[in-house]
C-alpha positions in Angstrom: 3.9 13.8 -6.4 0.5 12.8 -5.4 -0.4 12.6 -1.8 -2.4 9.1 -0.8 -4.1 7.1 2.1 -5.0 4.0 2.4 -8.4 3.9 1.4 -8.8 0.0 2.2 -7.3 -3.6 2.4 -9.2 -5.7 0.5 -9.1 -9.7 0.1 -10.3 -11.9 -2.9 -12.8 -14.7 -1.4 -12.1 -17.2 -3.9 -8.2 -17.1 -3.9 -7.3 -14.9 -0.7 -4.9 -12.4 -2.7 -4.9 -8.7 -1.0 -4.2 -5.2 -2.4 -4.0 -1.7 -0.8 -6.0 0.2 -2.7 -4.3 4.3 -2.4 -6.4 6.8 -2.4 -5.6 10.5 -4.1 -5.8 13.0 -0.9 -8.4 15.8 -1.7 -9.2 13.7 -5.0 -11.1 10.5 -6.2 -8.2 8.5 -8.0 -7.6 5.3 -6.6 -3.9 2.9 -7.0 -4.8 -0.4 -6.6 -1.3 -2.5 -5.5 -1.1 -6.5 -4.8 0.5 -7.0 -1.2 1.5 -10.4 0.5 -0.4 -11.6 3.5 1.6 -10.5 6.3 2.3 -7.0 4.6 -2.1 -7.1 4.6 -2.0 -8.0 7.9 0.3 -5.2 9.7 -1.5 -2.4 7.5 -4.5 -3.4 8.6 -3.4 -4.0 12.5 -1.8 -0.6 12.5 -5.2 1.1 10.6 -7.8 -1.0 13.4 -5.6 0.3 16.6 -4.3 -3.1 17.3 -1.3 -3.4 20.0 0.7 -6.5 19.6 2.8 -8.0 22.8 5.8 -8.3 20.6 7.0 -5.6 17.5 6.3 -6.9 14.2 9.1 -6.5 11.9 7.7 -2.6 10.6 7.3 -1.6 14.3 11.2 -2.4 14.4 12.3 -0.8 11.5 10.3 2.3 12.7 12.4 1.6 15.9 15.7 1.4 14.9 14.8 4.8 12.2 14.5 6.5 15.3 17.0 5.0 17.5 19.9 6.4 15.2 18.5 9.5 15.3 16.2 9.8 11.9 12.8 10.3 10.9 10.8 9.2 8.0 10.1 12.4 6.0 7.6 10.4 3.6 7.6 7.3 1.3 7.5 7.8 -2.4 6.0 5.1 -5.3 7.9 6.6 -7.9 8.2 3.9 -10.8 6.5 0.7 -12.5 8.3 -1.5 -14.3 7.5 -4.8 -15.7 4.3 -5.1 -13.7 6.4 -4.1 -10.8 6.0 -1.4 -8.3 9.0 0.6 -6.6 9.1 2.7 -3.6 11.8 4.4 -2.1 11.8 5.5 2.0 13.0 9.1 2.0 14.6 9.7 5.4 15.8 12.7 7.4 18.9 12.4 9.8 19.7 15.7 11.2 18.9 17.3 7.7 20.7 14.7 5.7 18.7 13.3 3.5 18.9 9.2 2.7 16.9 7.6 0.6 16.3 3.5 0.5 15.1 1.4 -1.9 12.0 -0.7 -0.6 8.9 -2.2 -1.6 5.8 -0.5 -1.7 3.6 -2.6 0.9 7.0 -2.3 3.9 6.6 1.6 3.3 2.9 1.9 3.6 3.6 -0.6 6.6 6.2 1.9 7.9 4.7 4.8 6.9 1.4 4.6 8.7 3.3 3.6 12.0 5.8 6.5 11.4 2.7 8.7 10.9 4.4 10.0 7.3 3.2 11.0 4.1 2.5 8.4 1.3 3.5 10.1 -2.2 2.7 8.3 -5.5 4.5 10.0 -8.7 2.1 11.9 -10.8 3.0 9.8 -14.4 2.2 6.2 -12.2 -1.2 7.9 -11.1 -1.9 9.1 -14.9 -0.8 5.5 -16.1 -3.0 3.3 -14.0 -4.8 5.1 -11.1 -8.6 4.3 -11.5 -12.0 6.0 -10.6 -14.9 5.0 -9.3 -16.4 5.9 -12.1 -14.4 4.2 -14.4 -16.7 1.7 -16.0 -13.4 -0.2 -17.3 -10.6 0.9 -15.1 -7.3 0.1 -16.0 -5.8 -3.0 -15.0 -3.1 -2.3 -12.4 0.2 -4.2 -12.1 0.1 -7.9 -11.6 2.2 -9.3 -8.8 5.6 -11.0 -9.6 7.3 -13.9 -7.9 7.9 -17.1 -7.8 4.7 -17.8 -5.7 2.5 -14.7 -7.0 3.0 -14.6 -10.9 0.0 -14.0 -12.7 -1.2 -12.2 -15.7 -3.7 -9.7 -15.6 -6.8 -11.9 -16.9 -6.8 -12.9 -13.3 -6.7 -10.0 -11.6 -10.0 -8.6 -13.2 -11.1 -12.5 -11.6 -10.1 -11.1 -8.4 -11.9 -7.6 -8.5 -15.2 -9.5 -9.6 -15.3 -11.3 -6.1 -14.4 -8.6 -3.9 -17.1 -7.2 -1.5 -17.5 -3.8 -2.3 -20.1 -3.2 0.6 -17.6 -3.4 3.0 -14.7 -1.2 2.1 -13.0 -1.7 5.7 -11.6 2.1 6.0 -10.5 3.5 9.2 -13.7 4.1 10.4 -15.6 1.3 9.8 -13.0 -1.6 10.2 -13.2 -4.9 7.9 -16.6 -7.7 8.7 -15.5 -11.1 9.2 -17.8 -13.2 6.4 
């Protein structure tokens, strides 16, 4: 397992599709995952330290986990099948390990709220992780779902529209353009 941090949320200026970029802790490799608008907003709001007047879905889930006497030990993005990533929430409830299937985007949004680590399987990072020095990075999995189904050529087009001068990390919030 490789620990990763949320490097940035990026938005295509042409299609408004969102991706989350996870960066290997202590390394160079990155993992790019397509995510929905709501999850991107939830992650971005928390990373930028914005408080909302009422709990969002991921805040609610964190409260439910805590009220049930559990903690989020970590998130594990463990599989990539048919261009779809799979993740598990690993909870600890009084020494009892509970694993819950979840989408990576929801898992990441919950992990940053619970201040829990995020891990990626070595096999995934080896297969689709990219390095900033890669001239032609391996294409990450395209989104799956009725409104998001696309081929990898569309993803390459999306990457070409990104503004890489504004990575939107934790210390430097994204600027509106």
